[in-house]
C-alpha positions in Angstrom: -67.0 -24.5 -21.4 -70.0 -23.7 -22.3 -70.5 -20.1 -23.6 -74.0 -19.9 -23.8 -74.6 -20.1 -19.9 -72.1 -16.9 -19.5 -73.3 -13.5 -19.1 -71.0 -11.1 -20.9 -70.3 -8.6 -18.0 -67.0 -7.2 -19.3 -68.7 -6.5 -22.8 -71.6 -4.7 -21.0 -69.2 -2.4 -18.9 -69.7 0.7 -20.2 -73.4 0.6 -19.4 -72.4 -0.6 -15.7 -69.8 2.2 -15.8 -72.3 5.0 -17.0 -74.9 3.8 -14.0 -72.3 4.6 -11.6 -71.2 7.8 -13.4 -74.9 9.0 -13.8 -75.3 8.4 -9.5 -72.2 9.9 -9.0 -72.9 13.1 -10.9 -76.6 12.9 -9.4 -75.0 12.9 -5.5 -72.8 15.6 -6.4 -75.3 18.2 -7.5 -76.9 17.2 -4.4 -74.4 18.0 -2.6 -73.9 21.2 -4.4 -77.0 22.6 -4.4 -78.9 21.0 -0.9 -75.7 20.9 0.7 -74.0 18.4 3.1 -76.2 18.1 6.9 -73.5 17.3 9.5 -74.6 15.7 12.6 -74.5 17.8 15.8 -71.5 15.6 17.3 -69.2 16.7 14.0 -70.1 20.6 14.5 -71.0 20.7 18.2 -73.6 23.0 19.2 -76.9 22.4 20.9 -80.0 20.4 20.3 -83.4 21.4 21.1 -86.8 19.6 20.9 -90.3 20.5 21.4 -93.4 19.0 22.0 -96.3 20.1 19.7 -99.8 19.6 19.1 -101.4 20.4 15.3 -99.3 22.1 12.7 -96.2 24.8 12.6 -93.8 25.5 10.2 -90.6 24.3 10.5 -88.7 26.9 8.7 -90.4 29.9 10.0 -89.7 27.6 13.8 -86.1 28.0 12.3 -85.8 31.4 11.2 -87.5 32.6 14.9 -84.1 30.6 16.4 -81.5 32.0 14.3 -83.0 35.5 15.4 -82.7 34.6 19.1 -79.6 33.2 19.1 -77.5 34.5 16.1 -76.2 31.2 15.2 -77.2 28.7 12.1 -80.4 25.9 13.1 -81.5 23.9 11.4 -85.4 22.8 11.8 -86.5 19.2 11.6 -90.4 18.1 12.2 -90.5 14.5 13.4 -93.5 12.3 14.0 -94.2 9.2 16.2 -97.0 6.9 14.2 -97.4 4.5 16.8 -97.8 7.1 19.9 -99.1 9.8 17.8 -96.7 12.4 19.5 -95.0 15.1 17.4 -91.6 17.1 18.2 -89.8 19.7 16.9 -85.9 19.5 16.4 -83.8 22.2 16.5 -80.1 21.6 15.4 -77.9 24.9 16.8 -74.5 24.9 15.5 -71.7 26.2 17.7 -69.2 25.4 19.6 -71.3 25.9 22.9 -74.6 25.2 24.0 -77.6 27.5 24.8 -77.3 29.6 27.3 -80.5 29.5 30.1 -81.6 33.0 29.1 -81.8 32.5 25.3 -83.1 29.2 25.5 -86.2 30.8 27.7 -86.5 33.6 25.0 -86.3 31.2 22.3 -88.9 28.8 23.9 -91.0 32.1 24.4 -91.0 33.2 21.1 -91.7 30.1 19.8 -94.8 30.0 21.8 -96.2 33.4 21.0 -95.7 32.5 17.3 -97.5 29.1 17.5 -100.1 29.7 20.3 -101.9 26.7 19.5 -99.4 24.4 19.6 -98.7 23.9 23.0 -94.8 23.8 22.6 -93.3 22.4 25.6 -89.1 21.5 25.7 -88.7 17.5 26.1 -85.1 17.4 25.2 -82.0 19.4 26.0 -78.2 18.6 24.4 -74.8 20.3 24.2 -71.9 18.9 22.1 -68.6 19.9 22.8 -67.1 20.7 19.0 -63.4 19.0 20.5 -65.6 15.7 20.8 -66.7 16.5 17.6 -63.5 16.8 15.9 -61.8 14.1 17.6 -64.5 11.6 16.2 -64.7 12.6 12.6 -60.5 12.3 12.8 -60.8 8.7 14.1 -63.7 7.9 11.8 -61.9 8.8 8.9 -58.4 6.7 10.3 -61.0 3.9 10.2 -62.5 4.1 7.1 -58.7 4.5 5.9 -57.2 1.9 7.5 -59.9 -0.9 6.7 -59.5 0.2 2.9 -55.5 0.1 2.9 -55.7 -3.5 5.1 -58.5 -4.8 2.4 -55.6 -3.5 -0.4 -53.0 -5.8 1.3 -55.0 -8.9 2.2 -56.2 -8.9 -1.6 -52.8 -8.4 -3.0 -50.9 -10.7 -1.3 -54.4 -13.6 -1.2 -55.2 -13.3 -5.0 -51.2 -13.0 -6.6 -51.7 -15.8 -8.8 -54.3 -13.4 -10.7 -52.9 -10.3 -10.2 -53.0 -9.2 -6.8 -52.2 -6.0 -7.3 -54.9 -5.6 -9.9 -57.5 -7.5 -7.6 -57.0 -5.3 -4.9 -57.1 -1.6 -6.3 -60.0 -2.7 -8.5 -61.7 -4.0 -5.0 -60.8 -0.5 -3.5 -62.3 1.3 -6.3 -65.4 -0.5 -5.6 -65.6 -0.1 -2.2 -65.1 3.6 -2.7 -67.9 3.6 -5.1 -70.1 1.7 -2.3 -68.8 4.4 0.2 -69.7 7.7 -1.9 -73.4 5.4 -2.7 -74.3 5.8 1.4 -72.4 9.2 1.5 -74.9 10.7 -1.2 -77.9 8.6 0.1 -77.6 10.3 3.4 -77.5 13.9 1.6 -80.5 13.3 -0.9 -82.5 11.8 1.9 -81.3 14.7 4.6 -79.9 12.3 6.8 -77.0 14.0 9.0 -73.4 12.8 8.2 -72.3 11.4 11.8 -71.4 8.4 13.9 -74.2 6.0 12.1 -72.4 7.3 8.7 -69.1 5.8 9.8 -70.9 2.8 11.3 -72.5 2.1 7.9 -69.8 2.9 5.7 -67.5 0.2 7.5 -70.5 -2.2 7.8 -70.8 -1.8 3.7 -67.4 -2.5 3.2 -67.6 -5.7 5.3 -70.2 -6.4 3.1 -69.1 -5.7 -0.3 -65.4 -6.9 0.1 -66.5 -10.3 1.1 -68.8 -10.7 -1.9 -65.5 -9.5 -3.8 -63.4 -11.8 -2.5 -65.8 -14.9 -3.1 -65.4 -13.4 -7.0 -61.7 -13.5 -6.7 -61.5 -17.0 -5.1 -63.8 -18.3 -8.0 -61.3 -16.1 -10.3 -58.3 -18.1 -9.3 -60.2 -21.5 -9.1 -61.4 -21.2 -13.0 -57.9 -19.6 -13.9 -56.7 -23.3 -12.9 -59.3 -25.3 -14.7 -59.1 -23.5 -17.9 -55.8 -22.0 -17.8 -55.0 -20.4 -21.6 -58.8 -19.0 -22.1 -59.2 -15.3 -22.0 -59.5 -13.2 -19.0 -62.3 -11.8 -20.0 -63.9 -15.1 -20.2 -62.4 -16.1 -17.1 -64.1 -13.4 -15.4 -67.4 -13.7 -16.7 -67.5 -17.3 -15.7 -66.7 -16.7 -12.4 -69.3 -13.3 -11.9 -71.9 -15.6 -13.6 -71.2 -18.7 -11.1 -70.9 -16.4 -7.8 -74.0 -13.7 -9.0 -76.8 -15.9 -7.2 -74.9 -16.0 -3.9 -74.4 -12.6 -4.2 -77.8 -11.6 -5.1 -79.5 -13.5 -2.4 -77.0 -12.5 0.6 -77.6 -8.6 -0.3 -80.7 -9.4 -0.9 -81.4 -10.4 2.9 -79.4 -7.7 4.2 -81.6 -5.2 2.3 -85.0 -6.8 3.5 -84.3 -6.8 7.0 -82.6 -3.9 7.2 -85.6 -2.1 5.5 -87.9 -3.6 7.9 -86.2 -2.1 10.7 -86.3 1.4 9.0 -90.1 1.2 8.6 -90.0 0.5 12.1 -88.2 3.1 12.7 -90.1 5.6 10.7 -93.4 4.4 12.2 -91.9 5.0 15.9 -90.3 8.2 14.9 -86.6 7.0 15.8 -84.3 9.1 13.8 -81.1 7.3 15.2 -81.9 4.1 13.7 -83.6 5.7 10.6 -80.2 7.9 9.6 -78.8 4.0 9.9 -81.3 1.3 8.5 -81.8 3.6 5.2 -78.6 4.2 4.2 -77.4 0.5 4.9 -80.4 -0.7 3.1 -79.3 1.5 -0.1 -75.8 0.7 0.8 -76.1 -3.5 0.8 -77.7 -3.0 -2.7 -74.8 -0.9 -4.5 -72.2 -3.5 -2.7 -74.0 -6.8 -4.5 -73.7 -3.8 -7.6 -70.4 -3.2 -7.3 -69.1 -6.3 -6.7 -70.9 -7.9 -9.9 -70.4 -5.1 -12.3 -67.5 -3.1 -11.2 -64.5 -4.5 -9.9 -64.6 -7.7 -12.2 -64.7 -5.8 -15.5 -62.1 -3.3 -13.8 -59.8 -5.9 -13.3 -60.0 -7.4 -16.8 -59.9 -4.1 -18.2 -56.5 -3.8 -15.9 -55.3 -7.0 -17.2 -55.8 -5.9 -21.1 -54.4 -2.9 -20.2 -51.1 -4.8 -18.9 -51.4 -6.8 -22.3 -52.3 -9.7 -20.1 -54.9 -11.2 -22.4 -54.7 -14.8 -21.7 -54.3 -16.5 -18.0 -52.0 -19.0 -18.0 -51.2 -20.8 -14.6 -49.0 -23.9 -14.0 -51.3 -26.8 -12.8 -49.0 -28.2 -9.9 -49.3 -31.8 -9.0 -50.8 -32.5 -5.5 -48.7 -34.6 -3.6 -50.8 -37.2 -1.2 -49.7 -37.5 2.4 -50.0 -41.3 2.5 -49.4 -40.8 6.4 -52.7 -38.5 6.7 -55.7 -40.4 8.3 -59.4 -39.9 8.2 -62.0 -40.1 11.1 -65.6 -40.6 10.7 
């Protein structure tokens, strides 16, 4: 084995762990001071969208809506660069929609406050909280179930190199990626809704695929280099698989980033709230696979005193009856 070609990921694990810890701390601080915005699908309530011209103060519009409706209102301004249209979107929390009389009073007050804006109601939606609660429970169930199945699969698949340790460290990497996606939504003010669940499940798929490739390489190298230190086997395996992981996730990030740019240009909010966390999540998935799961696995093995990997090589039995067709 040529040691000079191996990147020492385990040796630099503290740097990687510090980077992840810093990201988590920043995300937690944003969650505390900026707050988490839940989509109307989770909270229930109503959504009112007004087209307008010129410039308006979104905070003032939100205050007017809150005073008239007596409910928490989150205002947002959007603009379609391609069409040149502007919209004021009011997300109104609550267990019911907006009464037609209150809606008319709100529109009248907004037009009086912004007489030059030519405000016109373009869309009105109502979402019952019952459906939001049901969707949230199912979304959380889907995330937990997928995580549990990943743990069982990795545990059984990689028993030769410590299936439980491989499964647990893979789950830690997946939790890391889901938190990065969550904090991305918080930092950029994206509402947590069905798109978040879709992104989280997608990132779990991409990330665990990369992690399994590395564990599979560890298993093969454990057979080839039986008797070597677990740290050396892990570093070699990650180094051999790194290019593949980076290129795969880079392609995903570039394609999703292009989708985000087009959605931003056309003010398609539903696509933006999926594409941005997906692009950042793909980077996190690649990072956690290379820099988190492997070093954590080595730490687990060393903690148990398994510093040396020893795998008994079984003689391959040749099937003389097998035929090959070309």
